[in-house]
C-alpha positions in Angstrom: -42.9 23.6 -103.9 -44.3 26.9 -105.4 -42.9 30.3 -104.7 -46.0 31.1 -102.6 -45.3 28.1 -100.3 -41.6 29.1 -100.0 -42.6 32.7 -99.2 -45.2 31.6 -96.6 -42.6 29.3 -94.9 -40.0 32.1 -94.9 -42.5 34.6 -93.3 -43.6 32.0 -90.8 -39.9 31.4 -89.7 -39.3 35.2 -89.6 -42.4 35.7 -87.4 -41.2 32.9 -85.0 -37.7 34.4 -84.7 -39.2 37.9 -84.1 -41.5 36.6 -81.4 -38.7 34.7 -79.7 -36.5 37.8 -79.9 -39.1 40.0 -78.3 -39.8 37.5 -75.6 -36.1 37.1 -74.6 -35.4 40.8 -74.7 -38.4 42.0 -72.7 -37.7 44.0 -69.5 -37.6 41.8 -66.4 -40.1 42.3 -63.5 -37.2 43.5 -61.3 -36.5 46.3 -63.7 -40.2 47.3 -63.6 -40.2 47.2 -59.8 -37.1 49.4 -59.6 -38.7 52.0 -61.9 -41.8 52.0 -59.7 -39.8 52.1 -56.4 -40.4 55.8 -55.9 -41.6 57.1 -52.5 -45.1 56.4 -51.2 -45.0 60.0 -50.1 -42.8 63.0 -49.2 -43.3 65.4 -46.4 -41.6 68.8 -46.2 -41.2 70.9 -43.0 -43.2 68.7 -40.7 -43.7 67.5 -37.1 -44.6 63.9 -36.5 -45.6 62.3 -33.1 -45.1 58.5 -33.1 -46.9 56.5 -30.4 -45.8 53.1 -29.0 -48.0 50.0 -28.6 -49.4 51.4 -25.3 -50.4 54.7 -27.0 -47.7 56.6 -25.2 -45.4 59.0 -27.1 -42.4 57.1 -28.3 -40.8 60.1 -30.0 -41.5 63.3 -31.9 -39.8 64.1 -35.1 -39.1 67.5 -36.8 -37.4 67.5 -40.2 -37.3 69.5 -43.4 -37.9 66.2 -45.4 -39.2 62.7 -44.9 -39.4 60.1 -47.7 -41.3 56.8 -47.1 -40.2 53.8 -49.1 -43.1 51.6 -50.3 -41.3 48.2 -50.4 -40.1 48.0 -46.8 -42.2 50.8 -45.3 -39.1 52.6 -43.8 -38.5 56.3 -43.8 -35.4 58.3 -44.8 -34.9 61.8 -43.3 -32.9 64.9 -43.9 -31.5 66.8 -40.9 -33.9 65.3 -38.4 -34.5 66.4 -34.8 -35.9 63.7 -32.5 -37.3 64.4 -29.1 -37.5 61.2 -27.0 -39.5 61.6 -23.8 -38.6 59.6 -20.7 -40.6 56.6 -19.6 -43.5 57.3 -17.2 -42.0 57.8 -13.7 -38.4 58.4 -14.9 -36.7 61.6 -13.9 -34.2 61.6 -16.7 -36.0 64.2 -18.9 -36.4 64.4 -22.6 -33.5 63.7 -25.0 -33.1 65.8 -28.1 -31.1 64.1 -30.9 -30.0 65.8 -34.1 -28.1 64.4 -37.1 -27.5 65.0 -40.9 -29.5 62.0 -42.0 -31.9 59.6 -40.4 -33.7 56.3 -41.0 -36.8 55.0 -39.2 -37.8 51.3 -39.3 -41.3 50.4 -40.5 -42.5 49.7 -36.9 -40.9 53.0 -35.6 -38.9 51.0 -33.0 -35.4 51.8 -34.4 -33.9 55.1 -35.5 -30.5 55.1 -37.3 -28.9 58.5 -37.2 -25.8 59.3 -39.3 -23.5 62.3 -39.6 -22.7 64.8 -36.8 -25.1 63.2 -34.4 -25.6 65.2 -31.1 -27.9 64.0 -28.3 -28.5 66.2 -25.3 -30.4 65.9 -22.0 -30.4 68.7 -19.5 -32.9 67.3 -16.9 -32.1 67.7 -13.2 -29.2 70.0 -13.6 -27.0 67.1 -14.9 -26.7 68.0 -18.5 -25.3 65.3 -20.8 -24.2 65.7 -24.4 -23.3 62.7 -26.7 -21.5 63.4 -29.9 -20.8 60.7 -32.6 -21.1 60.1 -36.3 -23.5 57.2 -35.9 -26.2 56.4 -33.3 -28.9 53.8 -33.2 -31.8 54.7 -30.9 -34.5 52.3 -29.7 -37.3 54.5 -28.4 -39.5 51.7 -27.0 -36.8 50.5 -24.7 -35.1 53.9 -24.2 -31.7 52.6 -25.4 -29.0 53.9 -27.7 -26.0 52.3 -29.2 -23.0 53.4 -31.3 -20.3 51.3 -33.0 -18.1 54.4 -33.7 -16.2 57.0 -31.6 -18.3 58.8 -29.0 -17.6 61.9 -26.9 -19.7 62.4 -23.7 -19.6 65.9 -22.2 -21.0 66.4 -18.6 -20.4 69.2 -16.1 -16.8 68.7 -15.0 -15.7 66.0 -17.4 -15.3 64.9 -21.0 -15.1 61.2 -21.9 -14.1 59.7 -25.2 -14.3 56.1 -26.3 -15.1 53.7 -29.1 -18.5 52.0 -29.1 -21.3 52.8 -26.7 -24.4 51.4 -25.0 -26.7 53.9 -23.2 -29.8 53.5 -21.1 -31.5 56.9 -21.8 -33.9 56.8 -18.8 -31.1 56.5 -16.3 -28.4 58.3 -18.2 -26.2 55.3 -17.8 -23.7 55.3 -20.6 -21.1 52.6 -21.1 -18.1 53.2 -23.5 -16.8 49.9 -24.8 -13.1 50.6 -25.6 -10.3 53.1 -25.8 -11.8 55.2 -23.1 -10.1 58.5 -22.2 -11.3 61.0 -19.6 -10.5 64.6 -18.9 -11.5 66.7 -15.9 -12.8 70.1 -16.9 -13.2 72.6 -14.0 -16.4 74.6 -13.9 -15.9 78.3 -14.7 -17.2 80.5 -12.0 
């Protein structure tokens, strides 16, 4: 074999090895997706009214920042303030819910609030205040749940417990365990 044949064969082998190396060390599609996983959009200092399937107001949201995630269409929030109106015909009044962070499902039917969560309702003279570190709110069904410690403050009483189910329209709140109550006389 001539030196040109040997050189051609060596260059052909080197090209095959280079091609194989480039193919096996290419970035995966998952890495490309992660790099492109930035927000669809960001909102700053905004108010958003979300409607339910019947066209009624499910909740209103005020926050300094909202970030929508393109993959699952959920939204992350910084220091949100939600107002959740009562169902038509209910006398419970509007709930105002504040927290450090928030998350809204793609359909807008679940809110996850974390960090110093406070929910208040002052309708009908029977003010109620819920305080917890985590609260899940379901605006369509006017329900709220918590798996953590909850403090409920009402005129004349303070209740503390672990875990909670609440029907927001009727202000019916059930603490699941470790319930402790304290009578607080009205000042007057």
